[in-house]
C-alpha positions in Angstrom: 0.0 0.0 0.0 1.1 3.6 -0.6 2.3 5.2 2.6 -0.3 7.7 3.9 2.1 10.6 3.7 2.8 10.0 0.0 -0.7 9.3 -1.1 -2.0 11.7 -3.8 -4.6 14.2 -2.7 -8.1 14.0 -4.0 -9.0 16.6 -6.6 -11.1 19.6 -5.6 -14.8 18.9 -5.8 -16.8 20.7 -8.4 -20.6 21.5 -8.2 -22.4 18.9 -10.2 -26.0 20.0 -9.5 -26.8 23.1 -7.6 -29.3 23.7 -4.9 -31.3 25.9 -7.2 -31.6 23.2 -9.8 -32.6 20.7 -7.2 -35.3 22.9 -5.6 -36.8 24.4 -8.7 -39.9 22.6 -9.8 -39.5 20.9 -13.2 -41.7 22.3 -16.0 -42.6 18.7 -17.0 -42.0 15.3 -15.4 -39.3 13.2 -16.9 -40.6 10.2 -18.7 -40.2 7.1 -16.6 -41.1 3.7 -18.1 -42.7 0.9 -16.1 -40.0 -1.3 -14.6 -39.5 -4.7 -16.2 -38.1 -7.5 -14.1 -35.3 -9.3 -15.8 -34.4 -11.6 -12.9 -34.1 -12.2 -9.2 -31.5 -13.4 -6.7 -31.5 -14.4 -3.1 -29.0 -13.9 -0.2 -29.2 -16.5 2.5 -28.4 -16.1 6.2 -24.7 -16.3 5.4 -25.0 -13.7 2.6 -24.3 -16.4 0.0 -25.7 -15.7 -3.5 -28.4 -17.8 -5.1 -30.4 -17.3 -8.3 -34.1 -17.0 -8.1 -36.6 -16.2 -5.3 -35.6 -18.9 -2.9 -37.7 -18.7 0.2 -39.7 -15.7 -0.9 -42.5 -15.4 1.5 -46.2 -14.4 1.1 -48.2 -11.8 3.0 -50.6 -13.1 5.7 -52.4 -10.6 8.0 -50.7 -10.9 11.3 -52.3 -11.3 14.7 -53.1 -8.1 16.5 -51.7 -7.3 19.0 -48.3 -8.9 18.3 -45.1 -8.1 20.3 -42.6 -6.9 17.7 -39.8 -6.8 20.4 -40.2 -10.5 21.2 -36.9 -12.2 20.9 -34.7 -9.1 21.0 -31.8 -9.2 21.3 -31.2 -13.0 22.0 -32.9 -14.2 18.8 -31.5 -11.5 16.5 -28.7 -12.5 14.1 -27.7 -9.0 13.0 -25.6 -8.6 9.8 -22.1 -7.5 10.0 -22.3 -4.0 8.5 -18.5 -3.5 8.5 -18.2 -6.0 5.6 -18.0 -4.0 2.4 -20.1 -5.6 -0.3 -20.1 -2.8 -2.8 -22.4 -3.9 -5.7 -20.8 -7.3 -5.9 -24.1 -9.2 -5.8 -25.5 -7.2 -8.8 -22.2 -8.0 -10.6 -22.5 -11.7 -9.7 -26.0 -11.7 -11.1 -24.9 -10.0 -14.4 -21.8 -12.2 -14.6 -23.8 -15.4 -14.6 -27.0 -14.1 -16.4 -25.1 -12.8 -19.4 -23.8 -16.3 -20.2 -27.4 -17.3 -21.2 -28.7 -13.8 -21.9 -25.9 -11.9 -23.6 -28.2 -8.9 -24.5 -29.1 -8.2 -20.9 -27.0 -5.0 -20.8 -27.9 -3.9 -24.3 -28.5 -0.1 -24.3 -28.2 0.0 -20.5 -26.4 3.2 -19.4 -26.5 3.0 -15.6 -26.3 0.1 -13.1 -27.0 0.6 -9.4 -29.0 -0.5 -6.3 -32.4 1.0 -5.9 -31.5 2.4 -2.5 -29.0 4.9 -4.0 -31.6 6.3 -6.4 -34.1 6.6 -3.5 -31.6 8.8 -1.6 -30.8 11.0 -4.6 -34.6 11.6 -5.1 -35.0 12.4 -1.4 -31.8 14.5 -0.9 -33.3 17.9 -1.1 -36.1 17.1 1.4 -33.9 15.0 3.7 -31.7 18.0 4.4 -30.0 16.4 7.4 -28.8 13.3 5.6 -25.4 12.9 4.0 -24.8 10.9 0.8 -21.7 9.7 -1.1 -21.3 7.4 -4.0 -18.7 6.5 -6.7 -19.2 6.1 -10.4 -17.1 3.9 -12.6 -17.5 3.3 -16.3 -16.9 -0.1 -17.9 -17.8 -1.4 -21.3 -20.3 1.4 -22.0 -22.2 1.2 -18.7 -21.8 3.5 -15.7 -21.9 1.6 -12.5 -22.8 3.4 -9.3 -21.9 2.3 -5.7 -22.8 4.0 -2.5 -20.1 4.5 0.1 -20.8 5.2 3.8 -19.8 8.7 4.8 -17.7 9.3 7.9 -20.7 10.9 9.6 -23.0 7.9 8.8 -20.3 5.6 10.1 -20.1 7.4 13.4 -23.9 7.4 13.7 -24.1 3.7 13.1 -21.4 2.9 15.6 -22.9 5.1 18.3 -26.5 4.1 17.6 -28.4 3.6 20.9 -29.9 0.3 21.7 -33.4 1.6 21.3 -32.7 2.4 17.7 -31.4 -1.1 17.1 -34.5 -2.4 18.8 -36.8 -0.4 16.5 -34.9 -1.8 13.5 -35.5 -5.3 14.9 -39.2 -4.6 15.2 -39.3 -3.9 11.5 -37.8 -7.3 10.7 -40.1 -8.9 13.3 -43.1 -7.4 11.5 -41.9 -9.0 8.3 -41.6 -12.3 10.1 -45.1 -12.3 11.7 -46.8 -10.9 8.6 -45.5 -13.5 6.1 -45.3 -17.2 5.5 -43.7 -19.5 3.0 -46.1 -20.6 0.3 -48.3 -23.5 1.3 -47.1 -23.1 4.9 -49.3 -22.7 8.0 -49.1 -19.4 9.9 -45.9 -19.9 11.8 -43.5 -17.4 13.3 -39.8 -17.3 12.5 -38.0 -18.1 15.7 -34.8 -16.3 14.7 -34.6 -13.0 13.0 -31.7 -12.8 10.6 -31.3 -9.6 8.6 -28.6 -11.1 6.4 -31.4 -12.8 4.4 -32.9 -11.1 1.4 -34.5 -11.4 -2.0 -33.7 -8.9 -4.8 -35.6 -8.1 -7.9 -33.5 -6.9 -10.9 -35.4 -4.5 -13.2 -34.7 -2.4 -16.2 -36.4 1.0 -16.8 -35.8 4.3 -18.5 -35.8 7.8 -17.3 -36.0 10.3 -20.2 -34.7 7.6 -22.5 -31.7 6.6 -20.4 -31.9 2.9 -19.7 -31.1 1.8 -16.2 -30.7 -1.6 -14.5 -31.8 -1.5 -10.9 -31.7 -4.1 -8.1 -33.8 -3.7 -5.0 -34.8 -5.9 -2.1 -38.3 -7.2 -2.0 -40.2 -8.2 1.1 -42.9 -10.6 0.0 -45.6 -11.5 -2.4 -49.3 -10.6 -1.9 -51.7 -13.2 -0.6 -52.5 -14.4 -4.1 -48.8 -14.7 -5.0 -49.1 -12.3 -7.9 -47.5 -9.0 -6.9 -44.7 -7.8 -4.7 -45.5 -6.0 -1.4 -43.3 -3.6 0.6 -43.6 -4.0 4.4 -43.0 -1.1 6.8 -43.6 -0.2 10.4 -44.5 3.1 12.0 -45.3 4.3 15.5 -48.8 5.5 16.3 -47.4 8.9 17.2 -45.4 9.0 14.0 -48.4 8.2 11.8 -50.4 11.2 13.0 -47.6 13.8 12.6 -47.5 16.0 9.4 -43.9 14.7 9.0 -45.4 11.4 8.0 -46.7 12.7 4.7 -43.9 15.3 4.3 -40.9 13.0 4.7 -41.6 9.3 5.4 -43.9 8.7 2.5 -41.3 10.2 0.1 -38.8 7.4 0.7 -41.6 4.8 0.8 -42.9 6.0 -2.6 -39.5 6.3 -4.3 -38.2 2.9 -3.3 -41.4 1.1 -4.3 -42.0 3.2 -7.5 -38.5 2.5 -8.8 -38.9 -1.2 -9.1 -42.7 -1.3 -9.7 -44.0 -2.5 -6.3 -47.7 -1.5 -6.2 -48.6 -1.8 -2.5 -47.1 -0.9 0.9 -48.4 -2.6 4.0 -47.6 -0.7 7.2 -47.7 -2.2 10.7 -48.6 0.5 13.2 -47.1 -0.1 16.7 -47.2 1.6 20.0 -44.2 2.7 22.1 -44.1 -0.7 23.8 -43.6 -2.4 20.4 -47.1 -3.9 20.3 -48.6 -4.1 16.9 -51.9 -2.3 17.0 -53.2 -2.0 13.4 -52.5 -2.5 9.7 -52.7 0.2 7.0 -52.3 -0.3 3.3 -51.1 2.3 0.8 -51.3 2.2 -3.0 -47.9 3.5 -4.2 -49.5 5.4 -7.1 -51.6 7.4 -4.6 -48.8 8.5 -2.3 -47.9 11.7 -4.3 -51.5 12.8 -4.0 -51.4 12.2 -0.2 -48.2 14.2 0.1 -49.9 17.2 -1.6 -52.3 17.5 1.3 -49.5 18.8 3.6 -47.8 22.2 3.0 -44.1 22.0 2.2 -44.3 18.3 1.3 -42.5 16.5 -1.6 -43.5 16.5 -5.2 -43.1 13.4 -7.4 -42.2 15.4 -10.5 -39.5 17.3 -8.7 -38.0 14.1 -7.3 -37.8 12.4 -10.7 -36.3 15.6 -12.1 -33.6 15.5 -9.4 -32.8 11.9 -10.2 -32.7 12.6 -14.0 -30.5 15.7 -13.6 -28.0 14.1 -11.2 -27.6 10.9 -13.2 -27.2 12.7 -16.5 -24.5 15.0 -15.0 -22.6 12.0 -13.6 -22.6 10.3 -17.0 -21.4 13.5 -18.6 -18.6 13.9 -16.0 -17.5 10.3 -16.5 -17.5 10.6 -20.3 -14.9 13.4 -20.0 -12.5 11.3 -17.9 -9.9 8.9 -19.1 -10.9 5.2 -19.3 -10.7 3.5 -15.9 -10.9 6.7 -13.9 -13.5 6.9 -11.0 -15.7 9.8 -10.0 -16.9 10.5 -6.5 -20.1 12.3 -5.9 -21.3 13.6 -2.5 -24.3 15.6 -1.4 -23.3 18.6 0.6 -26.1 19.2 3.1 -24.8 22.6 4.0 -25.0 24.0 0.5 -27.5 21.4 -0.6 -25.5 20.8 -3.8 -24.3 17.6 -5.4 -20.5 17.9 -5.9 -18.2 15.7 -7.9 -14.5 15.0 -8.0 -12.0 12.7 -9.6 -10.8 9.8 -7.4 -7.1 10.6 -7.7 -6.1 8.4 -4.7 -8.0 5.3 -6.0 -10.0 5.0 -2.7 -13.3 4.4 -4.3 -12.6 1.9 -7.1 -15.2 -0.8 -6.6 -15.5 -2.9 -9.8 -13.5 -6.1 -9.1 -11.1 -7.6 -11.5 -13.0 -10.9 -11.7 -15.9 -8.9 -13.3 -13.9 -6.6 -15.6 -11.6 -9.3 -16.9 -14.4 -11.9 -17.7 -15.2 -12.4 -21.3 -18.9 -12.6 -20.8 -18.9 -9.2 -19.1 -16.7 -7.5 -21.7 -18.8 -8.0 -24.8 
């Protein structure tokens, strides 16, 4: 490794998208095509990769009340968040899938996880959040990978137990509100947040084709459509901030991969599940408009389109193999971009870039 004292300094960040461009309401909504699923993959309790929707569960209305803190912390296998996974699971999916579907990446401009797009769309409204991601171009596609900021890392390490307990309650709700197909209503005895099923979709925003991977919670009771599961406190549900902020992230993450319904478990402060509320994703923007100062779907999509197009433009001006780093400056509320001179953010592994099936 290069000694720290001799490592090259990162380049000076340049404004990629200004606060004015983010806050101004777009004259017209960017065109966004309906997401088309091109495959799925599963991560088991050990974070091992499998093709398909292995163990994808179906929604079943849970018993009310249910104790969403039951089993915490003794029956909670929490994922090691210090392990850097980058976008390796997407790459693993593409690496194998292209052997039988060589046109999978045809015309695709951008590859990323759904969570990053959600944060870009919510950045201007979530003014307290920080965001950082890297962009690397390979074989015509721009790959994006989120990197934890130093501030987010400090927050994660210093998170109080009550915050971890609230996170557990969300996973517990998923456990009590779902069953495996053809299975009786049974409760998962161990909560393991390493497990997950991801849907891989293609869509277009203003003509730019994107490949997005996002975790899915379960199928509906008929087994036909995906459902997103969420939890919320009774107090949080009645605050104006519910429509102003929380519904924005819920809408964006479901909208991006075509999930039509969100089922919310409403709990009290003692973690007792008290009621169930369903939201149609397509109606959430209308709900947000009932509260002054809330988010607007057109503006959020405009933000995503502008940021992504500027990232692609910035990368196209670089030498092959160079990496760009983008961060959202919450003080100025600008997106800023710089060249990764020190090679601290290179994330595409050699096994992917050197494979013949990925280099078509």
